[in-house]
N, C-alpha and C positions, 0 to 999 in steps of 0.2 A: 535578400539584400545583405551585402557584407558590412562589417562594422569597421569604422575608422578608429574608434576608441572604445576600449572595454575596461571598466573598473570593476574589480571583484574583491569583496570582503575588506573594504578599505577602512582602516582604523588610523586616526591621526589626531593630533592635539598640540597644545603649546604648554611647555613645562609639565606640570603634573596634571593639567586639565585635559581630559579626553573630550574631543569635540565630535569626532565621527566614530560610529559604532557599527562597522560592517556594511559599508555602502556598496551596492551593486548597481551598475548603470551601463547601458550600451548606447553608443552614438552611431547611428547608421550612416553609411555612405550616401551622400546626396540628399540627406533629410535635415529637417530643422528639429532639434531636440531641445526641450525646455526643462530647466530645473527651477522649481518654485519652492517657496517657504517663507515664513516670517523672518524678520531680522534676528540674527544670532543663532540660527538653527543649523548652520554648517554649510551653506551654499558656497560662500567665498573660500572656505577651507577646502572644500572639494575641488574647486577650480585651482587653488594654489597647489594642491597635490598633483593635479593633472599637468600643470604647467612647469612642474619641477621647482616651485618656489618653497615647497614644504615637503620634507621627507616623511612618507607614511610610516607608521609604527608596525603595520601589518597589512597584508593584502597585496594586490598587484594591479598595475596599470599597463595595458598593451595599446600601442598606437600602430595602426596599419599592420597588425599581427606581430609587432616586435615588442618584447618586454622592455618597458621604459620606466619601471618602478624605481623611483629615487634618482632618475637621470637629472643632470643639471639643466637649467632653463635653456642654455644655448643648444643643447642636444635635442630638447623638445621642439625648439624652433626649427632646427634642421630637419626634424622628422615631419614638419609640415603644419605645425600649430601656430596660429597668430592670435594674440590676445589683445582685446580692448579692455583694459583694467577698470575696476571700479574707481571712480574719482578721476578718470581720464588720464592723468599723469603725462600730459604733453610736456615737452621740454620748454620751460618758460622763456629762456633766453635765446632760443633758436627761432628763426622765421618759419612760416608755414611750409615753405619749400624745403628748408633744412630739416624740419621735423619729418617730412615724408621721406627724405633721402637717408636719414640717420640709420635706419635699420633695414633699408630696402634690399630685397633679394631679386634682382631682375630675372625674368623668365620669358622666353619667346612666347608671343601672344598673351603675355601676362599683364598685370596692372602696371600702369605708368602714371606719371604726374598728370599727363593730359587726360587720361581716363578718370582719375580721381576728381579733377576739376570739372569734367563733364557731369560726373555723378553729383558733385556738390558745388554748384556754381557760386555759392556764397564763399567757399574757400578760395575760389579763383579770384574773387574780388579782394580777398584779404591776403593774397600769397606773400606779400612783403611784410605783413605784420608779424610781430613776435608772439609766441605762445601766450604770454601774460596779457596781451592786448585783446585777446579773443574772448567772446562771451562763452558761457558754459556750453551752450548748444554748438557753437562753432568749434570749441575744444573737443566735444564729443565727435563731431564730424571728422576732425583732424585725427583723433585717436583711431577711428574706424579706417580712415584713409591710410594711416601709418601701418596698421595691421595688414590691410590689403596689399600694401607695397611689398610685403614679405612673400606675396603670392602663396598664401596658405592653402592646404588641403582641407583644413578645419579652422573656421573662424570662431573664436570663443569670446563672447561678450558678457562681462560681469556687470549686472545692473545697466542694461542697454539704454534705458530712457529715463532713469530716475532723476527727479529734480529738474527736468527740462520743460521749457515752455511748450504748450500744446502744438503749436505750428511746427516747432523743431522736431517734436516727437513724431508727428505725422510724416515728416520728411525722412526720418530715420527708419520708420516702419516700412515706408515705400521702398527705401533703398534695400532693406533686408528682404523684402518680397522679390525685388529684382535679382538680388544675389541668389536667392533660392531658385529662381527660374533658370539661372546659369548652371545649376547642378552643384553649387558649392555646399559642402556640409557645414552646418552651423549649430553651435551649442550656445544656448541663450539663457541668461538669468534675468528674469523680469517679473513684474507683478500685474501687468496690464492684460487681464484675461481676454478682453474683447479683441485686442490686437493679436494676442497669441493664438486665439482660436482661428484667426484668418491664415496664419502661416505655419503653425507648428504641426509636426507629424507625430511626435512622441513626447509624453510628459512624465516628469518625476516630481513628486512632492516630498520634501525633506522636513522632518520634525524631530528636534532634539537629536540630530546626528544619525537618524535612520530614515530610510525610504519608507514612507507610510502609504503611498499610493503611486501607482504608475499605470500608464495606459496609452493607447493610440488616440488619434483624433476622434474616432467614433465613441470610444469609451469616455473621453473627456466631455464630449457633447452630452452623453447620457448621464454622466455622474457629476456634472459641473457643480451642483449644489453641495455635494459631499466635499469636493475639492475646495470650494470656497470656505467651508467650515474650517478646514485645516489652516487656511490662510487668514482666517478671521477678518475677511474683508467686509 
């Protein structure tokens, strides 16, 4: 299976602080890849480098075979990556519909407002509401919808379900499962091992800026206790 994204020997940090120490990761086409680790271990820094929000100090990032190391975020978006950022970051003073349209990249047979509202009926009910009027769960649905409206080849979710009510979490996991069935490539940062075990094909665990464990679904099933120790769950 070909890779949609490949990260090699990635070093990055902020100011004098080094955060990543030689990260190697591959995101396979049509698969769900999960990046796990405790808070402050480098997950979001890895995502920021991938999305062009932080320039690596060393190493390379290839997207669909093209060298995108240090490319600006708009180039990364054009290359087919759609981000659902940590903390959602919807536009508070725009309506639900305006949020969906703000960064949309229409594609024949692609995602439309109608398809988003079918996927998230709750958003359809709130389409005239402004971003700041939505609950945290609704904002997360909107953030996912907004990313899908760019019709990405790879959907990247940083802390996909953190801090959300159980019912909303369930809805988002179901949605991710449906997206996987369509063949969309997904890179996911989350801590919910039970839900991840249902949809993830490949796992990476990051500890102090290094990948300390990686494996496919079978390896994760066999070594889950070891993985949980890294996560201190």
